Every structure is written in C-alpha cells, then in structure tokens.
N, C-alpha and C positions, 0 to 999 in steps of 0.2 A: 504494500500500500504506500502510495506517494503522497506526502503532505505538501500543499502549496504554501510557498513562502509568502510573506506579506507583500513584497513588491510584485510577486506574480499575481496575487489576488487583486491588487489595485489595477494591474494591466488588463486582467480579464474583465473587471468591472467597466473600465473605460471602453473596451471593445464592444461590450454588450450595450452600453449607453449609446455609442455611436451607431450601432446597427438599429437600435430602436428609433433614434432620431431620423435616420435615413428612411426607415419604413414609414414613420409618421409623416414625413415630408411628402412621400409619394401618395399617401392617403389624402393629405390635405390639398395638394396641388390641384387635382381635378375639381374638388369642391370649390376652392377659391376661384379657379378659372370660370367655373359655371356661374358662381355668384357675380363675378365681375361682368360676365356676358349678360346676365339677366338685368343687372343694374345699369348697364351702359346706356340704355335708352328706356328709362322708366316711364310709366304713364303719369301724366300730370292732369289734375282735375281742376279745371279753371272756369271762370265766369267772365262774361263780357256784356256790356250794356249795348243793346240793339233796340232802337225805336222805343226807348224808355223801359225796356224789359231786361231782366237779368237772364242771359242765356248761358246755360251750363254746357261744357263740352269736355271730352277727353282728348288728349293729344299726346303723341309719342313719336319717336324717331327723329332722325336728322332732317333738317329743312332744305338741304341741297340735293334731295333725291325726289323721285316722283311722289306726288301727293294723292292719297285716296281720301275722298270725302264720303263718309259712311252715314247713310240716312236710315233710321230705324223704322220699325213697324208698330202696329197696335197689338197689345197695350204695353209695349216694351219701352226701352229708352236706349241711350248710347251704351248702356251696360250689356246689351245683347252682343256687342262686338268685342267684348273682352277676350274671347278665344283668338280672334285675329290679332289683337294687340300683342298677345303673348307670343304669337308665332311670326309676325311680320314687321314688328317695330324696328328691327335691325336693318331692314331693307328699304322701308318706305316711310314717308311722313304721313301718319294716320291722324285724321281729325274726325270726331264723331260728336255732333251736337244733340242735345235734347230739344225737341220742339216746345214752344209755349204750351203749358198744360200737361207736360210729360216730365217724368224724372225729376231732376233738380232745377230745371228752369222755372221761371215764374209761372203761376197759374192765375192769370187775370180773370176777373169776373166775366162770364159770358154776356152779361148785360152791357158791358163796356168794351168788349173785345170781340172781334169777328173771328170765330174759329172756322176758317175756311182754308182750303188747300191753296187758293190764290194768295191768301195772306201769309200762310206758312212759307210758300216759295219766295215771296217778297222778302220776308224776314231772313230766310236762309241765304238769299243772294246778298243782302246787306251784311250778314254774318261773314260770308267769304271775303267780301270787300274789306271789312274791318280787320280781318286776319291777313290780308294781303295775298289771298289764294287766287292767282290769276289763271292757273291751269291745273286741272285735276282729273283723275278718273273717278267717276261717280258710281258708288256702290249703293243700290237701292233695294230695300227689302220691304214688301208689303206697302204700308203708307208711304214709304220712301219713294215708291214708283211715281205716284201722282205729284209729290213734291219735286222730285228730281227731274221728271220730264218737263214740268213747267220751267224749272231753272235752265234746262238745256235749250228749250225753245227761246227763252228770253236772252240767253247769252251762249250761243253755240260756240263762240270763239274760246270759251273757257274749258270746253270738254275735250279731253284727250281720248277717253273711251268710256263705255258704259258697262256696268256689271248689274244684271237684274237677277235678284234672288227671290223667287216666290212673290212676284209683283205682276199685276195684270195691266195689259195695254189693249185688250180686245174685249168687246162685250161678251163674246162667247166664253171668255175665261172665267166669268163669274158663275160658279156652280149652282147646283140645285138648292143649297141651303140659303141662297140669296132671295128666295121667294118672299120671305117675311120682310127682308130688307127693302126689296123693291116696293112692296105694299106700303112701307113706311115713307118712302119717297113720294108715293102717290097721294097719301093722306096721313100726314104726320100725327095730327091730333088723335085719330082713330087707332093708330098703330104704335104709339109711343111706348106703351107698357110692354107689348109683345116684342118690340125691337130691343128694349133694354134687357129683357130676359134672354133673347136670342144672342145678343152681342156681348153682354157684360156678366153673365152668370159664371159661377165656378166651373160648371160642366163644360161650357163653351171655352172658357179660358184654358182648361186642361186639354180639351180636344184640339185647340189650336197648336199645341205642342206635339202631342203623340199621334194625332190623326187616326189612321187605321193600322199603325205599326203593331204587329203582333208581339214585338219584344218591348213591352212597356217598361221592363226593368232597366232599360238603357237610359231612362229619363229621370233626372233629379226632380222630385216633386216640388222643391223650392221654386223651380222655374214658374209654375203657375200659381202657387200659393202666394208668392211675393207679388205677382201681377194682380191677383185678385184683391189682395190687401190694398194695393194702389188704387184699383178701380172703386173701392169702397170708401175712399177718403172724401171728406166734404167737398161738394162741388164737382166731383169727377163725373158723376152720371150726367149732369147737365152739359159739361164740356164735351164728353164723348158723344152724347146724343146730337149736339149741335154740329160737331165735326162730321159725324156719320151722315147726317141729313145732307150735308154738302157733298158727300161722296157721289151723289148723282151727277155733279158737275164733271167728275172724272169720266163717267160713261159718255157724256156729251163731248168730251175732249179727245176720246180715244182716236177718232178718225184723224185729228190734227197730229197726234203723236205718231201715228202710223205713217202719215204722209211725210212727216219730217224725217223719220227713219229711212223711208224709201228714197227720199231726195239726198240726204246727207250720207247715208250708208256708214254710220259710225262703227268703229270697232266695238263689237258687242259679245259679251260673255253672258250666257243664261245658265243659272244654276237653279235646280228645282229638287225639292224633296218629294219622292214618289208617294209618300204617305200623307201628303198635304190634302186635307179635306176642305180647306177654305176656298180653293179655286179648282177649276176644271183641269183634269190631268193633261188635256191636249194643249193647254196654253203655252208651254215652253216651245213647242214646235211651230206655233203660229208666228213667233218672232222671225223665223226663217223666211216667211212670206214678205216681210218688210226688209230684212237684212239677210240675203241668201248666204253670206259668208259667216253668219253668226255661229259661235261655238255654243252648243247646247249640251248640258250634262244633267242627267236625272240621277239623283243619288239615293242611297239607302238612308233616307232621313225624312223628317216631317216639315211642316211649314217654317219653323225656325231651324233650318238645316244645320246651323252651327251647334245646336244642342248635341248632335251625335256624329257629325261629319266634319269637325273643325280641321283636322289634319288634311283631309282630302280637299276641302275648299281652299285652305291656305296654299296648297300646292298648285291648284288650278289658277288662283288669283296671281300667284307669283309668276307662273309661266306666261299667263295672258298679259300682265302688265309689262313684263320684260319684252315680250314679242311686240307689243303695241309700241313701245318706245323705239325698238329697232326698226319697225316699219315706218314710224314717223320720221326718224333720222334719214332713212333711205329716200323717202319722198322729198325731203328738203334738199338732200344732196343731188337728187335727180333734177 
C-alpha cells in the first residue's frame, strides 16, 4: 500500500479542481451563449400617442433590416404574435400594435369614438408614420385583413409584400356560421342579442382557436380563457358589437381589394389553418385568382395558426421575406 505525501495530495487536488473548472466552463458556455442570443434583440413594450389615443405596441429586432408590421385579429391583440417575436426578432424589425379597444391600447367610449375599420386603418397609417415605417411587409390575421388592405390601398408605395393568415378578401370566404352575423347587419336592433352570443361567448371564443382539430390537447386553454376575460370587461361588448356591425363595410370593399391585387400583383404569402371554422376552407385558394403567383400553404392548425404551427410559419415567413427582398433588388437592378 502506497501512502500519498502531502505535496502529492495538494497536486492531485489542484488537478481535480482544474478538471472541474474546465467541465463547468463547457457546461456554462452554451447556456451563456443562448442567453446572450435571446437577449440580443429583446421585445420592448411601448406606447405612442396617435390622434389623442395611447396606442400600445410590441417591437423587437434591429431597425436596419426588413420590417414586418403585424396586425392582429379578434379578440386577440399584439400578444398573438409573441411566437414570431421569439423566432424572428434576430432577422427582422417586428412591430405589432394593439388597435383602439384591444389589448393595452386605449378603449375610448363608443359614444365618442367611431369603431370602424376605416378609422382603424387611418389610425394605423398614422401609427406607421409616427414610427417612421416607410416600407414594410404587412402580416394580416383575421381583423388584420380589413385593416391592412385599407392601408395598402391608401399607401401602396409602403408595401413590400403581403402575408395573409386566416383573413378573408372574398364574400364566399365567409362560412356558414356567418348567417347570424349577416342577419345582424341587416337588422341590428332585432339581432343584437343573438350576435353577441354568436360572436362573444366562451364557446365561440374557444372554437375560434381549436376549430375542428381532433387533437384538442395541443391547445393551451389560457388562449381562450384570457380572451374571454377580455371580452367581459366593461364596455367591451359595446365596442365589439359596434366594430362587428361595421364588418359589413368589408364585404362591400372586397371587390376593390381584389381589383387592387389583380392590378398590383403584390408578392403574396397565404397561410391558413385547415381546422379554421371561422371562414370557408376554399378561401386561401381564391387568392390565386387575384394573384396567380401567390404562395398558399394550408397547415395543420386552426384559425390562430400560431397556436400550434409557430415553427412552420416562422420558416415560411423567413423564406418568403428573404425571397421578396431578393426579387425587389433584382427588379431595381434591372
């Protein structure tokens, strides 16, 4: 049996400590690198005064890269785009506002504020001007469609490309469950109560997310319970009822949007959740009639496709935006 001398014990201790430090450094480096990567372009939560209103918005990414302006749907807010912020803020300048009456923006009294899509588009155009956004790709989901198309028609020079995600631009795209909603447009007083049940109930709020997806366990129930809580805040029923009554103006405007797309032939990416029950499943292909070169992708997802297909959507958006920029540069060079 060999006994270790004190100097030998000290030397062994030093070697062991060194090995432990090296091992620990290898363990920490990836975590530190990952943390630095995640923190390089954090999301900022900001407000800006537009037309006397406080407009809340999320913003992330460098400002010397392509800008994506993200317009949310009902009854969501800019929060719905958090999955894209987490995946794309290192490549693009992302800006996602809340409309008046939604999220953290002001909720003015409907008696003093016109909750119409024309008004929303006007405010959002002023919002982009205040932020100095002169060119951007417009990402439009649900209500984002009627807001965004109005913005595009008013200022086509600002639009680099369009991304449509479960948003309608054709009358046929409104599905069978719009019967109650069309009756509301025809006679508001007689159908107000039925419309509020149809549009704002917990069951409808849940169905907007899961649709007819058989795999309900893929969806976080906080998605619809949070939205239902929002819809039950004081004044919300009146706000949403007023805004939805104006939705009839979108149907009247569809032919103008279609004509604009046929004339301008914008770069267009259409993303659709195949379990979406809010709209007719044939709607995504209708965009090809207006823009034959449109990219159309129907995903294993619902109306809010980012709920379950965020990785796939982020990859589609990245490829599309990068190719759009390349095509734009080629046109300018030619």
